[in-house]
N, C-alpha and C positions, 0 to 999 in steps of 0.2 A: 504493500500500500504506500509506503514512504517513497519508493522508487517511482511509483505511478504519479504521485503528487508532485514530486520534484520535476519529473519530465514535463508535466503539464503546466508548471509554474511559468514557463517562458512563453510570452505572447506569440513568438514566431513559431514555436512548436504547436501551440494551440491552433494557429492558422493552418498548419499542415494537416492536423487532425480533422479540421473542418472540411478541407478539400478532399481528404481521403474518405470522409463519411459519404461523400457524393458518389465516388467510384474509385477503383484502383487507378493509380497514375504513375507514370515514370518520374524519375528524379528530375529530368530536364523540364518536363511540363510543370511539375510542382514548383520548381525554381522560378519559372516564368510567371505562373499565376500568383505566387507569393511575392513577386518582385524582389527576389533575393539572388545572391550569387550561388552557383551550383555547389561549390565546395562547402559553403555554409549550410546549404540545404541538406547535403549528404550527411554532415555531422549531426544535424538535428534529427534526421531520420534514423540514424544509428542509435542515438540516445533513446528515441521512442521505441525502437526495436528491442533494445536491451531491457527496457521497462515492460516489455510484453504488450505494448499498445498496438504496434503494427508488425506485419510480417512482410517479407520480400522474396522475390524469386527472379532469377535471370531469364530474360527472353531475348535471345540474340545478343545485340550490343546494349540492350537496355536492361535496367533493373526496375522492376515494377513493385510498387509498395501498395499494400492493402491494409485497411483498418481491422483490428480485432475487436468486435463489439463486447465480448465477454468481460474483460477488465473494466471497461467503462460502466457497464451495468452493475458490476460489483461495487465500484466506487460510488455510483449513484445511490445504490441501496444503503451503503454504509453512511453516506452523507444524509440520506433520508432518515435513517435511524437516529443519527445525532440530532437532526432538526426536530424529530418527534419527541425525543427526550427533553430537549430544551423547551418545547412548546406544549408540554403536557399540561392539561387543565389543573390549576391550583398549585403548580410547581413553583420552584424558586424564580423562574423567569417572570411568572405572573406577578409575584410579589415585587420583583425588581421594577417592572413597568408601573405597577401601582404606586410604588414609592416615588418613581420619577415624575409621575403626574402630580402627586402631592407636593413634591419638592419645587417644581416650577411654579405652582400656585402660591405656595408660602413665600418664596423668594420675591415674587411680585408684590405680595401683601406687606412685606417687611420694609416699610418706608421710614420708620423712625422708632425711637425707644418707646416701649409700651404698646407696640403694634398688636401684640397677641394677648394683652392683659384681659382677663375675663373669659377667655376661651375655655371651654370645658368639654370633657369627654365622659361618657358613662359606659361602664361595662357590667353586664350581669352574667355571671358564670355559675351554672349549676355544678355542684361538686359532689362526688361520693365521699363518705366519711363524715363523722359527726363534727360539730364545730370545734371540739377540743383538738382533734387531729388536724383540721384545717389550720387552726391557730398556730400549731407548731410549725407547719410549713410556711406560715407567714412571718414568723419571728425568729426561728432558729437558723443561724447562718448555714450549717451543713445542709439543711433541707431547703432553705432559700436558694442555695447555689444550684440545686437541681433544676429549678424552673425559672428563676428570675433573669431571663436573658432571651433575646430573639433567637431564631433558628440558627443563624450563622455565627453566633458568638458563644463564648464561654466565660464564666466568671473567673477572674484572676485574683481579686481581693474583695472580701465582703466583711463588713462590720455592721452589726445591727443590734443595738442595745435596746431591748424592748422595755423601756421605762420612760416616763415623761422626762424630756431633756436628754434622752439617750442619743448617742452619736450614730450616724449612718455613713458608711463608705461603700460605694458600689462601683467596682472597676471591672471592665471586661475587655477581652481580646477576641480576635477571630478564632473560631472553633478549630480551624485547621492549622493554626499557629502553635504547633506542639512545643517548640523550644522557647517561645516567648521572644523571638528575635524581631518580629514585626512590631511596628508602633502600637501603643495602646489604642484600642478602638474607641474607648470612651470611659469617662470617670464622672461620678456624681457624688456629692456630699450633702448631708442633711441632718435633720434632728427630729426626734419623735415628739409628737405633741400630746397624744392621748392614747392610753392603753386600758382597755376593758377586756380582759381575757375571755375569749370565746364569743365576744360580742362586737367590739369596735376597735379599730386601729387607725390612727391618723398620724401622718408625718409630712414634713416638708423635705423636698429633695431638689437639688440644683445641679444640672449637668454643667460640667466645666468646659470652657472654651480652650483652644490650644494654648492661649497665653495665661491660663489659670483663672480668668474671670468667669463670672456666672453667666450662663446663657439665659436662664430664666429660673423662676422658682415654681415647682410643681407642688400643689397642695393635694395630697392623696388621702382620701377617706375611704376605708374599707369596712363595710358592715357585714356581719355574719348572721344568717337567719336559718335555724334548723328546719328541715323539711322531712317528709316521709321517706325520702331516699338518700338524704345526706344533708348538704348545706348549700344555700344560695349565697354567693359572694357578690355583693353590690359595691362597685367601685366608682367613686366620683373623683375625677381628675381635673383640677382647675389651675390655670396659669396666671402668674403675676410676674412683675419685674422683667418682662421680656425685652431683650436687646435685638437690634437688627440682625446680629450674627446668629440668633437662635433659630432662624428659619429652618435650617437643615435638621435641627433636633425636633422642632414642632411637627415637621412633615412626617416624622417616623413614629409619633406617639401612638396613633391608632393601630398601625400595623404591628409595631414592636410589642406594645403592651398586650395586644390581643394574642400574639404568638406566645408570650410568656404565660398568659392565663391558660392557654391550651396545654402548655407543658405542665402547669400546676394540676390541671384535671387529670392528665395522664399519670403523673407521679402519685396522686392520691388513689387513682384506680389500681395502681400497682401495690399500694400499701394497705388496701382494704382487708387483706387477710391477716394483718398484724393486730395483736391485742394492744390495749392501751399500756400494757407493761413492757412492750417491746422497745428496746433502745434503738430508735432510728437515728440517733445522733451520729452514729458511726457511718451512716450512709454517705457514699461519695456523691 
């Protein structure tokens, strides 16, 4: 496949392939039609032949070249599979395009300080597990690290002191940055405002700009309500202190927080078999 792609990377060789798709032709005719010198045409044809794209045979004083359709069909099928993977419904490319649309809109809206103040988002997430278990996933760092991140990120540092005035640090990197050599993807710092175990958790969290300044302040209020099948988590997310530079962060709130809540639901579903006495604090 690599040899095939390399051979087709040259525009002159692709022109010869196009001509041979119409009919087998001699080197001399191909050179004329491609408006190229015959020695150069011969070299290109030899490269295509080594890659398996064309074949040739001697006919008197002429060498006739013909196209082999099979390798091109195999290449087309492989490229089609790659395109289908990238284009699958609900896949990462869908999220990428959705974020791009939001990003363009928010950058246009960010005309001055305070541009996003008062903006709010609401998330209602049904969860399996009683409020006591959900509360642990909302407040204990080892459990928070399992879900408090979008799909393409991983938590690299997490401090969450679940008491009024408690400190919050939330830092994350790209999920595939295994050795931590890539730049930090994001960092936020904040403080806990209200703690009512199993009922309500409220805190302020501010994403940091590259220069260390605050992008905006997010006021996040999480209410827990027991249901017949588990717990409903009601999240209110409100913005204050927004800077012009915060547009990129604001654009990702709905997508990123929604993905995080989906991970929380999955983590709790995996933990429903555990008893309240199980020590989930060792969970990675």
